[in-house]
mmCIF entry with sequence, helices, sheets and N, C-alpha, C, O atoms, coordinates in Angstrom:
data_MODEL
# 
_entry.id   MODEL 
# 
_entity.id                         1 
_entity.type                       polymer 
_entity.pdbx_number_of_molecules   1 
# 
_entity_poly.entity_id                      1 
_entity_poly.type                           'polypeptide(L)' 
_entity_poly.nstd_linkage                   no 
_entity_poly.nstd_monomer                   no 
_entity_poly.pdbx_seq_one_letter_code       MRTRRLSKEQGKQCNISRFPNFHKSGSIKGMKRIYYGMDALLVRCGDYIYK 
_entity_poly.pdbx_seq_one_letter_code_can   MRTRRLSKEQGKQCNISRFPNFHKSGSIKGMKRIYYGMDALLVRCGDYIYK 
_entity_poly.pdbx_strand_id                 A 
# 
loop_
_entity_poly_seq.entity_id 
_entity_poly_seq.num 
_entity_poly_seq.mon_id 
_entity_poly_seq.hetero 
1 1  MET n 
1 2  ARG n 
1 3  THR n 
1 4  ARG n 
1 5  ARG n 
1 6  LEU n 
1 7  SER n 
1 8  LYS n 
1 9  GLU n 
1 10 GLN n 
1 11 GLY n 
1 12 LYS n 
1 13 GLN n 
1 14 CYS n 
1 15 ASN n 
1 16 ILE n 
1 17 SER n 
1 18 ARG n 
1 19 PHE n 
1 20 PRO n 
1 21 ASN n 
1 22 PHE n 
1 23 HIS n 
1 24 LYS n 
1 25 SER n 
1 26 GLY n 
1 27 SER n 
1 28 ILE n 
1 29 LYS n 
1 30 GLY n 
1 31 MET n 
1 32 LYS n 
1 33 ARG n 
1 34 ILE n 
1 35 TYR n 
1 36 TYR n 
1 37 GLY n 
1 38 MET n 
1 39 ASP n 
1 40 ALA n 
1 41 LEU n 
1 42 LEU n 
1 43 VAL n 
1 44 ARG n 
1 45 CYS n 
1 46 GLY n 
1 47 ASP n 
1 48 TYR n 
1 49 ILE n 
1 50 TYR n 
1 51 LYS n 
# 
_struct_asym.id          A 
_struct_asym.entity_id   1 
# 
loop_
_struct_conf.conf_type_id 
_struct_conf.id 
_struct_conf.pdbx_PDB_helix_id 
_struct_conf.beg_label_comp_id 
_struct_conf.beg_label_asym_id 
_struct_conf.beg_label_seq_id 
_struct_conf.pdbx_beg_PDB_ins_code 
_struct_conf.end_label_comp_id 
_struct_conf.end_label_asym_id 
_struct_conf.end_label_seq_id 
_struct_conf.pdbx_end_PDB_ins_code 
_struct_conf.beg_auth_comp_id 
_struct_conf.beg_auth_asym_id 
_struct_conf.beg_auth_seq_id 
_struct_conf.end_auth_comp_id 
_struct_conf.end_auth_asym_id 
_struct_conf.end_auth_seq_id 
_struct_conf.pdbx_PDB_helix_class 
_struct_conf.details 
_struct_conf.pdbx_PDB_helix_length 
HELX_P HELX_P1 AA1 LYS A 8  ? GLN A 13 ? LYS A 8  GLN A 13 1 ? 6 
HELX_P HELX_P2 AA2 ILE A 16 ? ARG A 18 ? ILE A 16 ARG A 18 5 ? 3 
HELX_P HELX_P3 AA3 ILE A 28 ? MET A 31 ? ILE A 28 MET A 31 1 ? 4 
HELX_P HELX_P4 AA4 LYS A 32 ? TYR A 36 ? LYS A 32 TYR A 36 3 ? 5 
# 
_struct_conf_type.id          HELX_P 
_struct_conf_type.criteria    ? 
_struct_conf_type.reference   ? 
# 
_struct_sheet.id               AA1 
_struct_sheet.type             ? 
_struct_sheet.number_strands   4 
_struct_sheet.details          ? 
# 
loop_
_struct_sheet_order.sheet_id 
_struct_sheet_order.range_id_1 
_struct_sheet_order.range_id_2 
_struct_sheet_order.offset 
_struct_sheet_order.sense 
AA1 1 2 ? parallel      
AA1 2 3 ? anti-parallel 
AA1 3 4 ? anti-parallel 
# 
loop_
_struct_sheet_range.sheet_id 
_struct_sheet_range.id 
_struct_sheet_range.beg_label_comp_id 
_struct_sheet_range.beg_label_asym_id 
_struct_sheet_range.beg_label_seq_id 
_struct_sheet_range.pdbx_beg_PDB_ins_code 
_struct_sheet_range.end_label_comp_id 
_struct_sheet_range.end_label_asym_id 
_struct_sheet_range.end_label_seq_id 
_struct_sheet_range.pdbx_end_PDB_ins_code 
_struct_sheet_range.beg_auth_comp_id 
_struct_sheet_range.beg_auth_asym_id 
_struct_sheet_range.beg_auth_seq_id 
_struct_sheet_range.end_auth_comp_id 
_struct_sheet_range.end_auth_asym_id 
_struct_sheet_range.end_auth_seq_id 
AA1 1 ARG A 4  ? LEU A 6  ? ARG A 4  LEU A 6  
AA1 2 VAL A 43 ? CYS A 45 ? VAL A 43 CYS A 45 
AA1 3 TYR A 48 ? TYR A 50 ? TYR A 48 TYR A 50 
AA1 4 ASN A 21 ? HIS A 23 ? ASN A 21 HIS A 23 
# 
loop_
_atom_site.group_PDB 
_atom_site.id 
_atom_site.type_symbol 
_atom_site.label_atom_id 
_atom_site.label_alt_id 
_atom_site.label_comp_id 
_atom_site.label_asym_id 
_atom_site.label_entity_id 
_atom_site.label_seq_id 
_atom_site.pdbx_PDB_ins_code 
_atom_site.Cartn_x 
_atom_site.Cartn_y 
_atom_site.Cartn_z 
_atom_site.occupancy 
_atom_site.B_iso_or_equiv 
_atom_site.pdbx_formal_charge 
_atom_site.auth_seq_id 
_atom_site.auth_comp_id 
_atom_site.auth_asym_id 
_atom_site.auth_atom_id 
_atom_site.pdbx_PDB_model_num 
ATOM 1   N N  . MET A 1 1  ? -80.484  -31.937 -5.506  1.00 0.00 ? 1  MET A N  1 
ATOM 2   C CA . MET A 1 1  ? -80.619  -31.550 -4.100  1.00 0.00 ? 1  MET A CA 1 
ATOM 3   C C  . MET A 1 1  ? -82.147  -31.446 -3.825  1.00 0.00 ? 1  MET A C  1 
ATOM 4   O O  . MET A 1 1  ? -82.876  -30.940 -4.680  1.00 0.00 ? 1  MET A O  1 
ATOM 5   N N  . ARG A 1 2  ? -82.587  -31.857 -2.791  1.00 0.00 ? 2  ARG A N  1 
ATOM 6   C CA . ARG A 1 2  ? -83.985  -31.739 -2.482  1.00 0.00 ? 2  ARG A CA 1 
ATOM 7   C C  . ARG A 1 2  ? -84.286  -30.537 -1.599  1.00 0.00 ? 2  ARG A C  1 
ATOM 8   O O  . ARG A 1 2  ? -83.484  -29.993 -0.840  1.00 0.00 ? 2  ARG A O  1 
ATOM 9   N N  . THR A 1 3  ? -85.587  -30.192 -1.810  1.00 0.00 ? 3  THR A N  1 
ATOM 10  C CA . THR A 1 3  ? -86.175  -29.040 -1.037  1.00 0.00 ? 3  THR A CA 1 
ATOM 11  C C  . THR A 1 3  ? -87.657  -29.521 -0.593  1.00 0.00 ? 3  THR A C  1 
ATOM 12  O O  . THR A 1 3  ? -88.321  -30.365 -1.194  1.00 0.00 ? 3  THR A O  1 
ATOM 13  N N  . ARG A 1 4  ? -88.038  -28.835 0.554   1.00 0.00 ? 4  ARG A N  1 
ATOM 14  C CA . ARG A 1 4  ? -89.352  -29.024 0.961   1.00 0.00 ? 4  ARG A CA 1 
ATOM 15  C C  . ARG A 1 4  ? -90.252  -27.952 0.095   1.00 0.00 ? 4  ARG A C  1 
ATOM 16  O O  . ARG A 1 4  ? -89.764  -26.961 -0.448  1.00 0.00 ? 4  ARG A O  1 
ATOM 17  N N  . ARG A 1 5  ? -91.501  -28.273 0.059   1.00 0.00 ? 5  ARG A N  1 
ATOM 18  C CA . ARG A 1 5  ? -92.425  -27.349 -0.746  1.00 0.00 ? 5  ARG A CA 1 
ATOM 19  C C  . ARG A 1 5  ? -93.523  -26.829 0.078   1.00 0.00 ? 5  ARG A C  1 
ATOM 20  O O  . ARG A 1 5  ? -94.132  -27.557 0.862   1.00 0.00 ? 5  ARG A O  1 
ATOM 21  N N  . LEU A 1 6  ? -93.794  -25.560 -0.087  1.00 0.00 ? 6  LEU A N  1 
ATOM 22  C CA . LEU A 1 6  ? -94.922  -24.966 0.537   1.00 0.00 ? 6  LEU A CA 1 
ATOM 23  C C  . LEU A 1 6  ? -95.801  -24.174 -0.554  1.00 0.00 ? 6  LEU A C  1 
ATOM 24  O O  . LEU A 1 6  ? -95.276  -23.539 -1.469  1.00 0.00 ? 6  LEU A O  1 
ATOM 25  N N  . SER A 1 7  ? -97.077  -24.266 -0.383  1.00 0.00 ? 7  SER A N  1 
ATOM 26  C CA . SER A 1 7  ? -97.952  -23.502 -1.316  1.00 0.00 ? 7  SER A CA 1 
ATOM 27  C C  . SER A 1 7  ? -97.765  -22.025 -0.933  1.00 0.00 ? 7  SER A C  1 
ATOM 28  O O  . SER A 1 7  ? -97.287  -21.695 0.153   1.00 0.00 ? 7  SER A O  1 
ATOM 29  N N  . LYS A 1 8  ? -98.151  -21.174 -1.846  1.00 0.00 ? 8  LYS A N  1 
ATOM 30  C CA . LYS A 1 8  ? -98.138  -19.697 -1.627  1.00 0.00 ? 8  LYS A CA 1 
ATOM 31  C C  . LYS A 1 8  ? -98.944  -19.278 -0.516  1.00 0.00 ? 8  LYS A C  1 
ATOM 32  O O  . LYS A 1 8  ? -98.525  -18.405 0.243   1.00 0.00 ? 8  LYS A O  1 
ATOM 33  N N  . GLU A 1 9  ? -100.115 -19.847 -0.343  1.00 0.00 ? 9  GLU A N  1 
ATOM 34  C CA . GLU A 1 9  ? -100.912 -19.523 0.762   1.00 0.00 ? 9  GLU A CA 1 
ATOM 35  C C  . GLU A 1 9  ? -100.298 -19.901 2.134   1.00 0.00 ? 9  GLU A C  1 
ATOM 36  O O  . GLU A 1 9  ? -100.413 -19.114 3.074   1.00 0.00 ? 9  GLU A O  1 
ATOM 37  N N  . GLN A 1 10 ? -99.655  -21.072 2.275   1.00 0.00 ? 10 GLN A N  1 
ATOM 38  C CA . GLN A 1 10 ? -98.906  -21.490 3.405   1.00 0.00 ? 10 GLN A CA 1 
ATOM 39  C C  . GLN A 1 10 ? -97.681  -20.611 3.769   1.00 0.00 ? 10 GLN A C  1 
ATOM 40  O O  . GLN A 1 10 ? -97.395  -20.339 4.935   1.00 0.00 ? 10 GLN A O  1 
ATOM 41  N N  . GLY A 1 11 ? -96.934  -20.159 2.626   1.00 0.00 ? 11 GLY A N  1 
ATOM 42  C CA . GLY A 1 11 ? -95.897  -19.289 2.808   1.00 0.00 ? 11 GLY A CA 1 
ATOM 43  C C  . GLY A 1 11 ? -96.273  -17.855 3.303   1.00 0.00 ? 11 GLY A C  1 
ATOM 44  O O  . GLY A 1 11 ? -95.499  -17.198 3.999   1.00 0.00 ? 11 GLY A O  1 
ATOM 45  N N  . LYS A 1 12 ? -97.471  -17.414 2.918   1.00 0.00 ? 12 LYS A N  1 
ATOM 46  C CA . LYS A 1 12 ? -97.977  -16.073 3.466   1.00 0.00 ? 12 LYS A CA 1 
ATOM 47  C C  . LYS A 1 12 ? -98.405  -16.280 4.882   1.00 0.00 ? 12 LYS A C  1 
ATOM 48  O O  . LYS A 1 12 ? -98.168  -15.377 5.684   1.00 0.00 ? 12 LYS A O  1 
ATOM 49  N N  . GLN A 1 13 ? -99.027  -17.402 5.290   1.00 0.00 ? 13 GLN A N  1 
ATOM 50  C CA . GLN A 1 13 ? -99.453  -17.574 6.618   1.00 0.00 ? 13 GLN A CA 1 
ATOM 51  C C  . GLN A 1 13 ? -98.239  -17.632 7.662   1.00 0.00 ? 13 GLN A C  1 
ATOM 52  O O  . GLN A 1 13 ? -98.389  -17.223 8.813   1.00 0.00 ? 13 GLN A O  1 
ATOM 53  N N  . CYS A 1 14 ? -97.015  -18.168 7.193   1.00 0.00 ? 14 CYS A N  1 
ATOM 54  C CA . CYS A 1 14 ? -95.935  -18.200 8.093   1.00 0.00 ? 14 CYS A CA 1 
ATOM 55  C C  . CYS A 1 14 ? -94.901  -17.123 7.761   1.00 0.00 ? 14 CYS A C  1 
ATOM 56  O O  . CYS A 1 14 ? -93.752  -17.168 8.201   1.00 0.00 ? 14 CYS A O  1 
ATOM 57  N N  . ASN A 1 15 ? -95.356  -16.167 6.976   1.00 0.00 ? 15 ASN A N  1 
ATOM 58  C CA . ASN A 1 15 ? -94.426  -14.994 6.663   1.00 0.00 ? 15 ASN A CA 1 
ATOM 59  C C  . ASN A 1 15 ? -93.052  -15.400 6.209   1.00 0.00 ? 15 ASN A C  1 
ATOM 60  O O  . ASN A 1 15 ? -92.032  -14.916 6.700   1.00 0.00 ? 15 ASN A O  1 
ATOM 61  N N  . ILE A 1 16 ? -93.057  -16.326 5.234   1.00 0.00 ? 16 ILE A N  1 
ATOM 62  C CA . ILE A 1 16 ? -91.686  -16.884 4.748   1.00 0.00 ? 16 ILE A CA 1 
ATOM 63  C C  . ILE A 1 16 ? -90.751  -15.788 4.110   1.00 0.00 ? 16 ILE A C  1 
ATOM 64  O O  . ILE A 1 16 ? -89.530  -15.931 4.048   1.00 0.00 ? 16 ILE A O  1 
ATOM 65  N N  . SER A 1 17 ? -91.379  -14.753 3.671   1.00 0.00 ? 17 SER A N  1 
ATOM 66  C CA . SER A 1 17 ? -90.576  -13.652 2.978   1.00 0.00 ? 17 SER A CA 1 
ATOM 67  C C  . SER A 1 17 ? -89.499  -13.038 3.848   1.00 0.00 ? 17 SER A C  1 
ATOM 68  O O  . SER A 1 17 ? -88.612  -12.349 3.344   1.00 0.00 ? 17 SER A O  1 
ATOM 69  N N  . ARG A 1 18 ? -89.565  -13.283 5.176   1.00 0.00 ? 18 ARG A N  1 
ATOM 70  C CA . ARG A 1 18 ? -88.601  -12.682 6.104   1.00 0.00 ? 18 ARG A CA 1 
ATOM 71  C C  . ARG A 1 18 ? -87.202  -13.485 5.971   1.00 0.00 ? 18 ARG A C  1 
ATOM 72  O O  . ARG A 1 18 ? -86.171  -12.945 6.373   1.00 0.00 ? 18 ARG A O  1 
ATOM 73  N N  . PHE A 1 19 ? -87.179  -14.695 5.439   1.00 0.00 ? 19 PHE A N  1 
ATOM 74  C CA . PHE A 1 19 ? -86.013  -15.437 5.354   1.00 0.00 ? 19 PHE A CA 1 
ATOM 75  C C  . PHE A 1 19 ? -85.239  -15.282 4.096   1.00 0.00 ? 19 PHE A C  1 
ATOM 76  O O  . PHE A 1 19 ? -85.848  -15.040 3.054   1.00 0.00 ? 19 PHE A O  1 
ATOM 77  N N  . PRO A 1 20 ? -83.884  -15.407 4.106   1.00 0.00 ? 20 PRO A N  1 
ATOM 78  C CA . PRO A 1 20 ? -83.011  -15.268 2.947   1.00 0.00 ? 20 PRO A CA 1 
ATOM 79  C C  . PRO A 1 20 ? -83.595  -16.217 1.816   1.00 0.00 ? 20 PRO A C  1 
ATOM 80  O O  . PRO A 1 20 ? -84.091  -17.314 2.074   1.00 0.00 ? 20 PRO A O  1 
ATOM 81  N N  . ASN A 1 21 ? -83.486  -15.684 0.523   1.00 0.00 ? 21 ASN A N  1 
ATOM 82  C CA . ASN A 1 21 ? -83.977  -16.467 -0.550  1.00 0.00 ? 21 ASN A CA 1 
ATOM 83  C C  . ASN A 1 21 ? -83.178  -16.262 -1.858  1.00 0.00 ? 21 ASN A C  1 
ATOM 84  O O  . ASN A 1 21 ? -82.414  -15.309 -2.011  1.00 0.00 ? 21 ASN A O  1 
ATOM 85  N N  . PHE A 1 22 ? -83.401  -17.221 -2.798  1.00 0.00 ? 22 PHE A N  1 
ATOM 86  C CA . PHE A 1 22 ? -82.904  -16.975 -4.151  1.00 0.00 ? 22 PHE A CA 1 
ATOM 87  C C  . PHE A 1 22 ? -83.957  -17.550 -5.081  1.00 0.00 ? 22 PHE A C  1 
ATOM 88  O O  . PHE A 1 22 ? -84.905  -18.216 -4.665  1.00 0.00 ? 22 PHE A O  1 
ATOM 89  N N  . HIS A 1 23 ? -83.734  -17.242 -6.446  1.00 0.00 ? 23 HIS A N  1 
ATOM 90  C CA . HIS A 1 23 ? -84.777  -17.646 -7.394  1.00 0.00 ? 23 HIS A CA 1 
ATOM 91  C C  . HIS A 1 23 ? -84.573  -19.127 -7.718  1.00 0.00 ? 23 HIS A C  1 
ATOM 92  O O  . HIS A 1 23 ? -83.473  -19.672 -7.624  1.00 0.00 ? 23 HIS A O  1 
ATOM 93  N N  . LYS A 1 24 ? -85.739  -19.774 -8.120  1.00 0.00 ? 24 LYS A N  1 
ATOM 94  C CA . LYS A 1 24 ? -85.669  -21.255 -8.352  1.00 0.00 ? 24 LYS A CA 1 
ATOM 95  C C  . LYS A 1 24 ? -84.718  -21.707 -9.445  1.00 0.00 ? 24 LYS A C  1 
ATOM 96  O O  . LYS A 1 24 ? -84.421  -22.893 -9.589  1.00 0.00 ? 24 LYS A O  1 
ATOM 97  N N  . SER A 1 25 ? -84.226  -20.682 -10.251 1.00 0.00 ? 25 SER A N  1 
ATOM 98  C CA . SER A 1 25 ? -83.295  -21.033 -11.391 1.00 0.00 ? 25 SER A CA 1 
ATOM 99  C C  . SER A 1 25 ? -81.900  -21.091 -10.887 1.00 0.00 ? 25 SER A C  1 
ATOM 100 O O  . SER A 1 25 ? -81.013  -21.516 -11.627 1.00 0.00 ? 25 SER A O  1 
ATOM 101 N N  . GLY A 1 26 ? -81.636  -20.679 -9.636  1.00 0.00 ? 26 GLY A N  1 
ATOM 102 C CA . GLY A 1 26 ? -80.350  -20.570 -9.034  1.00 0.00 ? 26 GLY A CA 1 
ATOM 103 C C  . GLY A 1 26 ? -79.801  -21.943 -8.700  1.00 0.00 ? 26 GLY A C  1 
ATOM 104 O O  . GLY A 1 26 ? -80.611  -22.870 -8.708  1.00 0.00 ? 26 GLY A O  1 
ATOM 105 N N  . SER A 1 27 ? -78.550  -22.197 -8.411  1.00 0.00 ? 27 SER A N  1 
ATOM 106 C CA . SER A 1 27 ? -77.977  -23.375 -8.014  1.00 0.00 ? 27 SER A CA 1 
ATOM 107 C C  . SER A 1 27 ? -78.113  -23.778 -6.549  1.00 0.00 ? 27 SER A C  1 
ATOM 108 O O  . SER A 1 27 ? -77.424  -23.235 -5.685  1.00 0.00 ? 27 SER A O  1 
ATOM 109 N N  . ILE A 1 28 ? -78.996  -24.722 -6.274  1.00 0.00 ? 28 ILE A N  1 
ATOM 110 C CA . ILE A 1 28 ? -79.228  -25.102 -4.873  1.00 0.00 ? 28 ILE A CA 1 
ATOM 111 C C  . ILE A 1 28 ? -77.917  -25.625 -4.354  1.00 0.00 ? 28 ILE A C  1 
ATOM 112 O O  . ILE A 1 28 ? -77.500  -25.208 -3.274  1.00 0.00 ? 28 ILE A O  1 
ATOM 113 N N  . LYS A 1 29 ? -77.269  -26.474 -5.022  1.00 0.00 ? 29 LYS A N  1 
ATOM 114 C CA . LYS A 1 29 ? -75.944  -27.139 -4.590  1.00 0.00 ? 29 LYS A CA 1 
ATOM 115 C C  . LYS A 1 29 ? -74.964  -26.006 -4.285  1.00 0.00 ? 29 LYS A C  1 
ATOM 116 O O  . LYS A 1 29 ? -74.335  -26.043 -3.227  1.00 0.00 ? 29 LYS A O  1 
ATOM 117 N N  . GLY A 1 30 ? -74.804  -25.047 -5.108  1.00 0.00 ? 30 GLY A N  1 
ATOM 118 C CA . GLY A 1 30 ? -73.835  -23.836 -4.877  1.00 0.00 ? 30 GLY A CA 1 
ATOM 119 C C  . GLY A 1 30 ? -74.202  -22.943 -3.740  1.00 0.00 ? 30 GLY A C  1 
ATOM 120 O O  . GLY A 1 30 ? -73.318  -22.458 -3.035  1.00 0.00 ? 30 GLY A O  1 
ATOM 121 N N  . MET A 1 31 ? -75.443  -22.708 -3.533  1.00 0.00 ? 31 MET A N  1 
ATOM 122 C CA . MET A 1 31 ? -75.942  -21.925 -2.442  1.00 0.00 ? 31 MET A CA 1 
ATOM 123 C C  . MET A 1 31 ? -75.659  -22.659 -1.081  1.00 0.00 ? 31 MET A C  1 
ATOM 124 O O  . MET A 1 31 ? -75.228  -22.062 -0.095  1.00 0.00 ? 31 MET A O  1 
ATOM 125 N N  . LYS A 1 32 ? -75.933  -23.978 -1.111  1.00 0.00 ? 32 LYS A N  1 
ATOM 126 C CA . LYS A 1 32 ? -75.728  -24.691 0.137   1.00 0.00 ? 32 LYS A CA 1 
ATOM 127 C C  . LYS A 1 32 ? -74.302  -24.785 0.455   1.00 0.00 ? 32 LYS A C  1 
ATOM 128 O O  . LYS A 1 32 ? -73.929  -24.704 1.626   1.00 0.00 ? 32 LYS A O  1 
ATOM 129 N N  . ARG A 1 33 ? -73.381  -24.970 -0.631  1.00 0.00 ? 33 ARG A N  1 
ATOM 130 C CA . ARG A 1 33 ? -71.894  -25.176 -0.352  1.00 0.00 ? 33 ARG A CA 1 
ATOM 131 C C  . ARG A 1 33 ? -71.321  -23.831 0.109   1.00 0.00 ? 33 ARG A C  1 
ATOM 132 O O  . ARG A 1 33 ? -70.523  -23.815 1.046   1.00 0.00 ? 33 ARG A O  1 
ATOM 133 N N  . ILE A 1 34 ? -71.695  -22.706 -0.508  1.00 0.00 ? 34 ILE A N  1 
ATOM 134 C CA . ILE A 1 34 ? -71.109  -21.540 -0.236  1.00 0.00 ? 34 ILE A CA 1 
ATOM 135 C C  . ILE A 1 34 ? -71.551  -20.760 0.865   1.00 0.00 ? 34 ILE A C  1 
ATOM 136 O O  . ILE A 1 34 ? -70.779  -20.139 1.597   1.00 0.00 ? 34 ILE A O  1 
ATOM 137 N N  . TYR A 1 35 ? -73.032  -20.790 1.014   1.00 0.00 ? 35 TYR A N  1 
ATOM 138 C CA . TYR A 1 35 ? -73.647  -19.801 1.956   1.00 0.00 ? 35 TYR A CA 1 
ATOM 139 C C  . TYR A 1 35 ? -74.250  -20.462 3.117   1.00 0.00 ? 35 TYR A C  1 
ATOM 140 O O  . TYR A 1 35 ? -74.034  -20.055 4.258   1.00 0.00 ? 35 TYR A O  1 
ATOM 141 N N  . TYR A 1 36 ? -75.033  -21.515 2.852   1.00 0.00 ? 36 TYR A N  1 
ATOM 142 C CA . TYR A 1 36 ? -75.875  -22.125 3.877   1.00 0.00 ? 36 TYR A CA 1 
ATOM 143 C C  . TYR A 1 36 ? -75.389  -23.331 4.744   1.00 0.00 ? 36 TYR A C  1 
ATOM 144 O O  . TYR A 1 36 ? -75.779  -23.528 5.895   1.00 0.00 ? 36 TYR A O  1 
ATOM 145 N N  . GLY A 1 37 ? -74.548  -24.071 4.111   1.00 0.00 ? 37 GLY A N  1 
ATOM 146 C CA . GLY A 1 37 ? -74.107  -25.379 4.673   1.00 0.00 ? 37 GLY A CA 1 
ATOM 147 C C  . GLY A 1 37 ? -74.903  -26.487 4.066   1.00 0.00 ? 37 GLY A C  1 
ATOM 148 O O  . GLY A 1 37 ? -76.083  -26.366 3.738   1.00 0.00 ? 37 GLY A O  1 
ATOM 149 N N  . MET A 1 38 ? -74.199  -27.564 3.936   1.00 0.00 ? 38 MET A N  1 
ATOM 150 C CA . MET A 1 38 ? -74.798  -28.779 3.256   1.00 0.00 ? 38 MET A CA 1 
ATOM 151 C C  . MET A 1 38 ? -75.942  -29.396 3.958   1.00 0.00 ? 38 MET A C  1 
ATOM 152 O O  . MET A 1 38 ? -76.693  -30.156 3.346   1.00 0.00 ? 38 MET A O  1 
ATOM 153 N N  . ASP A 1 39 ? -76.122  -29.115 5.214   1.00 0.00 ? 39 ASP A N  1 
ATOM 154 C CA . ASP A 1 39 ? -77.278  -29.720 6.020   1.00 0.00 ? 39 ASP A CA 1 
ATOM 155 C C  . ASP A 1 39 ? -78.334  -28.742 6.131   1.00 0.00 ? 39 ASP A C  1 
ATOM 156 O O  . ASP A 1 39 ? -79.222  -28.974 6.951   1.00 0.00 ? 39 ASP A O  1 
ATOM 157 N N  . ALA A 1 40 ? -78.385  -27.704 5.453   1.00 0.00 ? 40 ALA A N  1 
ATOM 158 C CA . ALA A 1 40 ? -79.429  -26.568 5.554   1.00 0.00 ? 40 ALA A CA 1 
ATOM 159 C C  . ALA A 1 40 ? -80.832  -27.158 4.965   1.00 0.00 ? 40 ALA A C  1 
ATOM 160 O O  . ALA A 1 40 ? -80.852  -27.922 4.000   1.00 0.00 ? 40 ALA A O  1 
ATOM 161 N N  . LEU A 1 41 ? -81.900  -26.759 5.589   1.00 0.00 ? 41 LEU A N  1 
ATOM 162 C CA . LEU A 1 41 ? -83.186  -27.063 5.135   1.00 0.00 ? 41 LEU A CA 1 
ATOM 163 C C  . LEU A 1 41 ? -83.683  -25.929 4.171   1.00 0.00 ? 41 LEU A C  1 
ATOM 164 O O  . LEU A 1 41 ? -83.835  -24.801 4.640   1.00 0.00 ? 41 LEU A O  1 
ATOM 165 N N  . LEU A 1 42 ? -83.915  -26.146 2.993   1.00 0.00 ? 42 LEU A N  1 
ATOM 166 C CA . LEU A 1 42 ? -84.329  -25.275 1.931   1.00 0.00 ? 42 LEU A CA 1 
ATOM 167 C C  . LEU A 1 42 ? -85.833  -25.492 1.653   1.00 0.00 ? 42 LEU A C  1 
ATOM 168 O O  . LEU A 1 42 ? -86.257  -26.646 1.574   1.00 0.00 ? 42 LEU A O  1 
ATOM 169 N N  . VAL A 1 43 ? -86.596  -24.515 1.511   1.00 0.00 ? 43 VAL A N  1 
ATOM 170 C CA . VAL A 1 43 ? -88.073  -24.601 1.166   1.00 0.00 ? 43 VAL A CA 1 
ATOM 171 C C  . VAL A 1 43 ? -88.324  -23.827 -0.019  1.00 0.00 ? 43 VAL A C  1 
ATOM 172 O O  . VAL A 1 43 ? -87.915  -22.669 -0.104  1.00 0.00 ? 43 VAL A O  1 
ATOM 173 N N  . ARG A 1 44 ? -89.010  -24.423 -0.998  1.00 0.00 ? 44 ARG A N  1 
ATOM 174 C CA . ARG A 1 44 ? -89.516  -23.847 -2.168  1.00 0.00 ? 44 ARG A CA 1 
ATOM 175 C C  . ARG A 1 44 ? -90.926  -23.345 -1.985  1.00 0.00 ? 44 ARG A C  1 
ATOM 176 O O  . ARG A 1 44 ? -91.790  -24.077 -1.503  1.00 0.00 ? 44 ARG A O  1 
ATOM 177 N N  . CYS A 1 45 ? -91.166  -22.124 -2.358  1.00 0.00 ? 45 CYS A N  1 
ATOM 178 C CA . CYS A 1 45 ? -92.526  -21.508 -2.285  1.00 0.00 ? 45 CYS A CA 1 
ATOM 179 C C  . CYS A 1 45 ? -92.676  -20.591 -3.468  1.00 0.00 ? 45 CYS A C  1 
ATOM 180 O O  . CYS A 1 45 ? -92.016  -19.556 -3.569  1.00 0.00 ? 45 CYS A O  1 
ATOM 181 N N  . GLY A 1 46 ? -93.549  -20.984 -4.352  1.00 0.00 ? 46 GLY A N  1 
ATOM 182 C CA . GLY A 1 46 ? -93.685  -20.207 -5.657  1.00 0.00 ? 46 GLY A CA 1 
ATOM 183 C C  . GLY A 1 46 ? -92.359  -20.244 -6.423  1.00 0.00 ? 46 GLY A C  1 
ATOM 184 O O  . GLY A 1 46 ? -91.789  -21.321 -6.601  1.00 0.00 ? 46 GLY A O  1 
ATOM 185 N N  . ASP A 1 47 ? -91.879  -19.142 -6.859  1.00 0.00 ? 47 ASP A N  1 
ATOM 186 C CA . ASP A 1 47 ? -90.789  -19.057 -7.724  1.00 0.00 ? 47 ASP A CA 1 
ATOM 187 C C  . ASP A 1 47 ? -89.349  -18.884 -6.897  1.00 0.00 ? 47 ASP A C  1 
ATOM 188 O O  . ASP A 1 47 ? -88.273  -18.758 -7.482  1.00 0.00 ? 47 ASP A O  1 
ATOM 189 N N  . TYR A 1 48 ? -89.472  -18.896 -5.675  1.00 0.00 ? 48 TYR A N  1 
ATOM 190 C CA . TYR A 1 48 ? -88.275  -18.681 -4.763  1.00 0.00 ? 48 TYR A CA 1 
ATOM 191 C C  . TYR A 1 48 ? -88.037  -19.862 -3.769  1.00 0.00 ? 48 TYR A C  1 
ATOM 192 O O  . TYR A 1 48 ? -88.929  -20.576 -3.309  1.00 0.00 ? 48 TYR A O  1 
ATOM 193 N N  . ILE A 1 49 ? -86.644  -19.965 -3.494  1.00 0.00 ? 49 ILE A N  1 
ATOM 194 C CA . ILE A 1 49 ? -86.278  -21.015 -2.522  1.00 0.00 ? 49 ILE A CA 1 
ATOM 195 C C  . ILE A 1 49 ? -85.825  -20.317 -1.370  1.00 0.00 ? 49 ILE A C  1 
ATOM 196 O O  . ILE A 1 49 ? -85.030  -19.403 -1.589  1.00 0.00 ? 49 ILE A O  1 
ATOM 197 N N  . TYR A 1 50 ? -86.168  -20.552 -0.134  1.00 0.00 ? 50 TYR A N  1 
ATOM 198 C CA . TYR A 1 50 ? -85.865  -19.968 1.073   1.00 0.00 ? 50 TYR A CA 1 
ATOM 199 C C  . TYR A 1 50 ? -85.204  -20.855 2.030   1.00 0.00 ? 50 TYR A C  1 
ATOM 200 O O  . TYR A 1 50 ? -85.453  -22.060 2.045   1.00 0.00 ? 50 TYR A O  1 
ATOM 201 N N  . LYS A 1 51 ? -84.290  -20.253 2.904   1.00 0.00 ? 51 LYS A N  1 
ATOM 202 C CA . LYS A 1 51 ? -83.528  -20.921 3.803   1.00 0.00 ? 51 LYS A CA 1 
ATOM 203 C C  . LYS A 1 51 ? -84.388  -21.015 5.072   1.00 0.00 ? 51 LYS A C  1 
ATOM 204 O O  . LYS A 1 51 ? -83.950  -21.579 6.074   1.00 0.00 ? 51 LYS A O  1 
# 
């Protein structure tokens, strides 16, 4: 599964921490299937993936 990427600086600028997230070692496919929907856009910033 693909994710978009942001640098930590870009994440701080847009206050990405306010969005739901999970650790990069989690299952992207499982999180999309169970919680977010298969068409959800996920963004990786540092060690976390945000919806």
